[in-house]
C-alpha positions in Angstrom: -12.3 29.9 -12.0 -15.0 27.1 -11.6 -15.1 25.1 -8.4 -16.2 21.5 -8.1 -18.9 21.0 -5.6 -17.8 19.0 -2.5 -20.4 16.3 -3.5 -18.8 15.9 -6.9 -15.2 15.6 -5.6 -13.8 12.2 -5.0 -12.6 11.3 -1.5 -8.9 11.6 -1.0 -7.0 8.5 -2.3 -10.0 7.2 -4.3 -8.3 7.7 -7.7 -5.0 6.0 -6.4 -7.1 3.1 -5.0 -8.9 2.7 -8.4 -5.6 2.7 -10.3 -4.0 0.2 -7.9 -7.1 -2.1 -8.2 -6.7 -2.1 -12.0 -3.0 -2.9 -11.7 -3.7 -5.7 -9.1 -6.4 -7.2 -11.5 -4.0 -7.2 -14.5 -1.9 -10.2 -15.6 1.1 -7.9 -16.2 2.3 -4.3 -16.4 -0.1 -1.8 -17.8 0.5 1.5 -19.6 -1.5 4.6 -18.6 -3.8 4.1 -21.6 -4.5 0.5 -20.6 -5.2 1.6 -17.0 -7.5 4.3 -18.4 -9.4 1.6 -20.4 -9.6 -0.7 -17.3 -11.2 2.2 -15.4 -13.9 2.7 -18.1 -12.3 5.7 -19.8 -13.9 8.2 -17.3 -10.5 9.7 -16.5 -8.2 11.6 -18.9 -5.0 9.7 -19.8 -3.0 12.6 -18.4 -4.8 12.2 -15.1 -4.0 8.5 -15.0 -0.4 9.2 -15.9 -0.1 11.7 -13.1 -1.6 9.2 -10.6 0.8 6.5 -11.8 3.7 8.8 -11.5 2.7 9.7 -7.9 2.3 6.1 -7.0 5.8 5.4 -8.5 7.3 8.3 -6.4 5.7 6.8 -3.3 7.2 3.4 -4.0 3.8 1.7 -4.5 4.4 0.7 -8.2 7.4 -0.1 -10.4 7.7 0.9 -14.0 9.5 -0.4 -17.1 10.0 1.3 -20.5 7.2 0.6 -22.9 7.8 2.5 -26.2 8.2 6.2 -25.4 6.4 5.8 -22.0 6.2 3.4 -19.1 4.2 0.3 -18.1 3.4 0.0 -14.4 3.1 -2.9 -12.0 2.1 -2.9 -8.3 5.0 -3.6 -5.9 2.7 -4.9 -3.1 -0.7 -6.5 -2.9 -3.4 -4.7 -1.0 -2.3 -6.1 2.4 1.3 -5.3 1.7 0.5 -1.8 0.7 -1.4 -1.3 3.9 1.4 -2.6 6.0 3.9 -0.3 4.2 1.7 2.7 4.9 1.4 1.7 8.5 5.1 1.4 8.8 5.7 4.7 7.0 3.4 6.5 9.5 5.1 4.8 12.5 8.5 5.9 11.1 7.4 9.5 11.2 6.8 9.4 15.0 9.4 10.5 17.5 7.7 8.6 20.3 7.1 5.2 18.8 6.1 3.7 22.2 3.2 6.1 22.5 2.1 5.7 18.9 2.1 1.9 19.1 0.4 2.0 22.5 -2.4 4.2 21.1 -2.7 2.0 18.0 -3.1 -1.1 20.2 -5.6 0.6 22.5 -7.8 1.2 19.4 -7.8 -2.4 18.2 -10.9 -4.5 18.5 -10.7 -7.5 20.8 -10.5 -9.8 17.7 -7.7 -7.7 16.1 -5.8 -7.7 19.4 -6.1 -11.5 19.6 -4.9 -11.8 16.0 -2.0 -9.4 16.6 -1.0 -11.4 19.7 -1.1 -14.6 17.7 1.0 -13.2 14.9 3.6 -11.9 17.4 3.7 -15.3 19.1 4.3 -17.0 15.7 7.2 -14.5 15.0 8.8 -15.4 18.4 8.3 -19.1 18.0 11.0 -21.5 16.8 10.5 -22.3 13.1 9.3 -18.8 12.1 8.5 -18.1 8.6 11.4 -18.7 6.3 13.6 -15.7 5.8 12.3 -13.9 8.9 14.9 -12.4 11.3 15.0 -13.6 14.8 13.0 -11.3 17.1 14.0 -10.1 20.5 13.5 -12.7 23.1 13.2 -15.4 20.6 16.1 -17.3 22.2 17.6 -17.8 18.7 21.1 -16.6 17.9 21.8 -15.3 14.5 
């Protein structure tokens, strides 16, 4: 059995990121063959299909029938996908308070300022349309 040298291996998540980038850049759903073409043909179609299937199982892409196979579309943009991943990791924690406290303690001063600003906007009257009233917002549902 041949082994790939560590230098030749791709970092974890790089293939998924490349496939998602191709989907985000597209004007509509893409088949695995179209994604393969967008990536320059360096990956086998079966590899692209496997990556797309895994992204579908993770809820990162949707798919529709296209002939005998599927065409895929991203469900979230890059920021939305990051938010979803962060929420997923938080949902795995039994001690949410400690997890959030440690997350906040690792923020840069600028990120902390931004987070405070976003939380203040969420609590303020006239929040984004469709957002639920937050605790302490003084708004009754």
